[in-house]
N, C-alpha and C positions, 0 to 999 in steps of 0.2 A: 196319378200318382204321385204325392210329391216324392222328390228326390231325395236319398239321404246326404247327409253332407260331410263332405271330407277332413280328414282333422284340423288340418289349419284352417279351414271355411268355420269351421266348428269353436276352434280357441278363437278366432278372431270376431264371429260374433259374440262370444261369452265377454270379452271386456265390455261391449256395449251392454252388459246387462248386469248391474251389479247385484253383487249376492247369490246368482246362481254359478254353480260349478258342473262336473262333470261326476256324475254317480257310477262310485266303487262297482266295477264286476259287470256291468251294461251299457251298451249307447243310449245313454238316457243323460238329463239335464233333472237337477235338484235344487231346492232352497228352501230353507225352513224361514217363515213369517212368525214373527212374535206380537202380539195386539196388546192393549190395554187388559180384558176381557173376552169372556166367552162372545159375549154380544156382536163384541167390534169382530172379530177372528170370524164369527158366523155371518156377519156382515160382506165380511172382503170375500167368501166364501160364495155368498149369493151373486153379489156385482161379477165373480169371475167366472160364475157358472153361465150368467147371461152373455156374457161375450164367447167364452167356450163356445155354446150352444149357434151362437151364430155361425161361428169360424167350422163348425162340425168335428171341432177337434177336441176332445176331453182329456182332463188331465189326470193322473193315478194321484190323490191325496188323503192325507190323515188328518183329523182334527181330534185333539185333546185340548181341552178347557181352550188358553187363549193363543194356542200355537196350533198352526199347520203347514205342515210337510208337503211340500207338493213334487213329483217329480214327472217330467216330462219326456215321452218320445212318441214318436211315430209308427205305432205297431205295423203298419203296412207294408211299411219302407224298412222295416228293422234298424230303426234306431232315430236318430236326432234332422228335423229335416228344417226346414225353414219357418214351418208352422209350428214347430217348438219356441223356435226364438221368436216369432210374432206374438206368441201368447204368454211366454215370459217378458213380453216389455209392456202387454197389456199388464199383466200382473203386479208390476212393479208400480204401473201407474197406479192402478184401483188401491194398492195398499200407500200410495200416497195421499190417497184421499181420503182413506179410512180415518176417521179421530181417533186421535191418542197419540 
């Protein structure tokens, strides 16, 4: 099982993943991605889902039209772990590759 990051380790890791921040009221990370349209948002989610499935680490997310809100936390560990940081970095990279 993945180990929960300390507060210092989480803050340090957050500095390396632009746009992500701590989620108020829980031990989780969050980011809102905004794309050109629904097609791009859905494409991002599809590509991110493939990465998440390979990692066996699945995000909490919500999509409304061109906006995708993501929350990452490792439920088995009760908070943020290295898996969440790795998935956040992957999502940032996927978003950069998404046209728009």
